[in-house]
N, C-alpha and C positions, 0 to 999 in steps of 0.2 A: 543596526546589526545586519550582518551579511551572512548568508548560509555558507558562503565559501570559506568562512572561518571555521567551519565544522567539518568533520570527516565526510567523505563521500558516502552516498547511499549504498555503494558496493561494499563498504567495509563492515557492515553489521551482520552479514551472513557469509559463511564460507561454502565453497562447493562441497567440501567434505561433510559439513553439517547438513546441507540440503539433501545430499545423497542418502545419508543415514536416516534422516527424519521424514523424508517424503518417499522412501523406498525407491530410490533412483540409482542404486548401486551399479546397475548394468548400463546406465546411460552416460553419455558424454554431456556434461553441463558446461555451458559457456557463459561468461559474464561480459556485459558491455555497459560501460558508463554512458548513459543516455542524457547526461546533463547538457543543456544548451548553454554554451559559454557566455551568451549575451544576457542570460537571465541570472539575477543575483539572489532570488528569493526561494529557489528550490534546487534540489539535486535528485537525479533519477538513475536507476540502475535496472537493467534487464538480466535475468537469469533464464537461459533458454536450453531446452533439450528436445529430443524427438521421442514422443511416446509410441507412435505407430504411423503407418502410412496415412491414417485418417487424422492424425494429430501431429503433423511434422513440425509445427512451431509452438509446441507446448512451452509454458514458462510462467514467470511472474515478473511484475514490475514493482519496484519499491520506489516511492517518492517521499521525500521529506521536504516540507514547505515551512518556511519561517513566516510568522505573522508579519505581513508587509506594513501594517499600520499599528504596531504595538503601542507606540507612544500616544496615538490618538484614540485607538479602539482596542484596548487590551483583551477584550472578550471576543475578538473576531474568530478565533479558532473554535471556541465554545459555540458561538452562533452558527458557524459553518456546519457543525455536526447537528445541532438542533434543527437547522433548516432541512438537512437531509432527512431527518426523522419526521418532521412535520409536513414539509412541502414536497419532498422527493427531489428528483433531478430531471430537468427538462431534456427532451430528446430533440434532435435536429429535424426529425421527420414530422413534427407536429403531433405526435401521439401523446396520450396523457403522460404526466410525469411518472417516472419510475420511483416507486416507494422503497424506502430503506427501513430496515429493522435495527433494533438495538444490538450492539456488539459489545460484549464484555471484555474489553482490552484497555489497559491503561486506566485513566480516570473516566473516560467516556468514549463510546464508539458507535458507528453505524455501518451497516453493510447492505448491499443489494445482491442477491443471488443472480438476478437477471443481468445486472451489469458486471457481476463477478468482481466487485470492488468493496474494499473494507477501508474505512477511515477511523482513526482514533487519535486521541491526544493524551499526553502525560502531564501537560501544563498548558498555559495559554500562549506560549511562544512558538510551539512547533505543532504542525498538523502532519500526520503520517497517512500514507495511502499505500495499500497493497492491492494489486490487480492480478487476476489469474487469467491465463489462456489455456485452460484445461477443462475437460468435460466430465467432471465429477458431479455426483449428486450434491444437494445442498448440505446435508449433514457432514459429508466427507470434506467438502470444501471449507466449511466453518471450522472443522477440527484441524485441518491443515493450516488455516489462517491463524488459529489460536496458538499453535506451535511456533509458527514463524514470527508472529507478533511478540510472543514471550521472549524469543531469542533476540529480536531487534531491540526490544525494551531493555533487556539485560545488557546489551552492548552499546546502547546509545548513551552518551554522556553530554547532555544538553547544557 
């Protein structure tokens, strides 16, 4: 199975929806398909806006990954999320692993406020990731993620 047979990650949210639901009515939101054409197992999309001079590159990244080993290891997506919750995520600077918390989206999810990343699954074929580049507090960020994830899940036909 190839992720390229699925719609782009840019197709699950609209600029109008983001503006209305993230209170961005006065912002110019741009979309950039960030999918690497050489990669066949994921699609990526950036939605970017300027919040202020302190936050000129505000935005989100949506990535949808297909289970690359579904025939051999159908539980890969589930194990990926479980590993985030139990082991965290290693950092490149040798610091202790960043811990993730449960995220109630789809069937199962995990998020790290420090990394500003949210992972979730709706089945074992696709892993979703939402990353933020905004300076909201944790409860605000989680609330925004819940809205965005609900819209992505509604529009995703896997």
